[in-house]
N, C-alpha and C positions, 0 to 999 in steps of 0.2 A: 631845677635843674640845670645842670650845667650843658648846655650848647658843643656845636664842632668846633666852632669857631673857639670857644675856651679850651676846647679839647686842644687843636693847633697852638693856638698859642702856648701852651704849655710844654709841648713838644718843640714849640721852634725856641722858647728860652732853652729849655733842655739840650737841645745844639747849642749853644754856645756855652756851658758848661761843661758838655763833656771834650770840647775841643781847646778847652782854655786849660782845664784842671780834670784832665784823664784820670790819673791816679785816684780820685772818687769815685770813679764808675768801673774803675778795671784794675785786675793787680797783675793783669798778663797780657801780652798781645793778642792772645787767643781769645779772650776773653774783652777787651777791647772791640776788634772785633764784630764779635756777635753784640756788643752795645749798641754799635755806632750802625750796625748794616741792620739790626731790628729796627731802628729809629727811621733809620732813612727811610727802610721798607714802607713801615708807617706812614708817614707822612705824604709818601707818593701814594701810595694807598685812598689816604685820606682827601687826596686831590686827582684821585682819577688818574693817574699818570705810570701805571703798569706797563708798558714798554719802555718809558723811559726808566725804571728801576731793571727792568730785562735789561736794558744797555750796558745800567751800571756793571750789572752783574758780571756781563761777557766780558767788560773790559777790565775788571777786576780778575777774573779769572788768568791773568796772566802773569800773576802772582804765585800760580799753581796750585796742588790740589790742599795742600793743610790751608790756605787760604794767603790774606794779608800779612798776618806774621809770621809766615813760613820760610820766608827769605831772608826778612832778618834776626831770626833767630837760627838759623843756618850762618848766617854773616856774623855773629859774634857770639852766637852758642849759646842762648840766653835770653826763653820768649818774654820772662820777665823783665827785659833792658829795653824794651821795646813798644812798650805801651802809648809813649808819645809817637813814636816815628807810625804807628798803624792811625794812631789819634789824626796824623796829619794825612795821611793818605784820602781818610774819611772826607774830610776839613774840604781838601779841591772839591769834593763830588756832591756836598753839600752846597758851596759855593755854587756850583755850575748850575744848580737845579734851582738858585732863589733862595735855599732854605737859609745862608751864612752870609752877610756882609763882612767884608774886610776894611782896616783902616785904608789901603790903599791899593793903587795897581798899576802896574808899569806900562808906561805908552811903550809904541813898538820902539823906539832910540833905546829907552832905559832897555829893555828885554832884549835888542841885540848885544847890547851892549855887556850884560849879565851872562847871556847865555857865551859868548862870544870868547869869555876871558876865563870862565871856570876853570877849565881843564890846566891852564897854566900859569892859570892863581894858584888850587889848591892842591894840584894832584903831587901827592908827596912831600907833602910842605905842611906843618904846624901853624894851623892859624885861632884866630881866637874871634867870638863872636862881636867884638866891637870891632874888628879890623871890618867884617863883615860886612857892619852897619856903616862904617866909616869909606865901604868903597861903594855898597848899592841901597843906601838911604835905612829909612826904618822898613821894617818888615811888613807884606799885607797883614800876617797876621802871626804873632809865637805861639804855640802849643806845648802847655805843660811848662813854659819858663827855661825850652832847652830846645824847642825845634823852630828854627828860624824859618817864615814861609813867605817868597816873593812868586804874588798871581800878575799874569799878565794882563792888560788890558781887552784883548781880542780873542781870550780864548786859547790862548798856543799854548798852557799849561802852566806849572809852577813849578818852580826850583826849591827845594825843599836844603836847608844847613843843618843836618844834623848835631848837635854838642851833647858830650856827655863828661861827665866829671864824677871818675872814681873815686870812693870814698875808702882810705887808707885809714889803719888804725894803728895806734902806737901805746905803748905801756906807759902806764901811770906811776911814776914811781912814789912810795909812802900808800898808793892806797889800793894796790892791789890789784888792778885790772886793767882792762884796756881802751881806750876810748876810740870813737870814729872820728874823723873828721872830714867834714864838705867843701870843699874849696868854693868859691863865687863866681869865678871866671874858668869856666871848665873850656876843654878845645873841640875844634870840631873836629869830629872823627869821618865824616863823609859828607858829599853833595849829593840830592838825588834831581834830575834832569828829566825832560822829557823822553821817551823809548819807548822802543817796542815792546823789550822788556826789560825786567830791574837791574838785572847787571849790565847790561849796554850804558844805562842812565846811572851808573855807580863811579864815583869820583871818590876813594879813598885818599883823607889825606896820610902825610907820613903816620899820626896817631892810630887813623884805623887799620894801617896796615898792620903796626905793631899789635894792634887788638885783635886782627884777624888771624894772621899767619907768625906772630912773637916779631922777636927781635930779630932772628934769622931771615925776614920776608924775602930782603934783597937776592936773597941766593936763588929761591924757584920763582919769582916775581919781579926780576930788576928791571928799573925806571928804564922810559924809553930814552932818556938823556945819559943813561951811565954809560961810563968811560968804557974804550974797549978793556983796559984793567982789570976794571971791574968785573966785566961780564968774563973774566978770562977768570979770576979766581972764583967766582960763583960756578963756572962751569968745576971746577977742579975739584969745591968744597960736593956739589951733586956729583961728580962721579966716585970720592970718599963715600957719600951715604949710601948710594949704590951696592957700594960694595961690603961697607960695613954699617948696616944702620945702626948699630948700636951707637955711632959715631957722629950721629946726626943732629946738626947745630939747631936745628927744628924744633920750638918750643909747642909747637900745634899740627896738626896735621893741614895741607894741603885739600 
């Protein structure tokens, strides 16, 4: 008969698989929240860490009544596109409770450099994963091959770089079908830093702004460094839209 230690070892092995290959465990953000949350709850129960589990639940409540996947689904309009992001949220909690080892943690200097430069470096700019690693070194963990995670050594939190590559399709002449192509160098669509709530900790790249609000994102959400001319044009276009919504340049609702 297998022992409690065997069960614990099995669950710990599963933790590593869940955060590195989340697509094998869930097809949507909602499913990932259930799978990872249940696994963490079971480990805490086995180790008699009931209060720590309650603390995790309280911590995660800031994501809203829909659970961790809720704000991600609202951000990009599809809970099937946030499986890795939800897994990364739980990865931080697994690591905090000692159930997940990471390849590297950032010391105080490295952490200050990362946190202090995120908005200037990424807000409204297009960035690729290679540029992130060039700036900050090897990630602590990579979730699902597209979420780069950087963990502080002193429990200050994690920073997540969410990368995403769309799969465009093109007609194949002579074969009567469409074929999809997946790029091997995705763009970072957002950065998540420690904050009291999801929105406050979110930094959208240019790609992320377009995904969220469409090409006309700058009309309703002008960047902080927008020129007076850009702000004036945006204000005029908002006025046009208010007078005649059918002429709106937006492709997504705000």
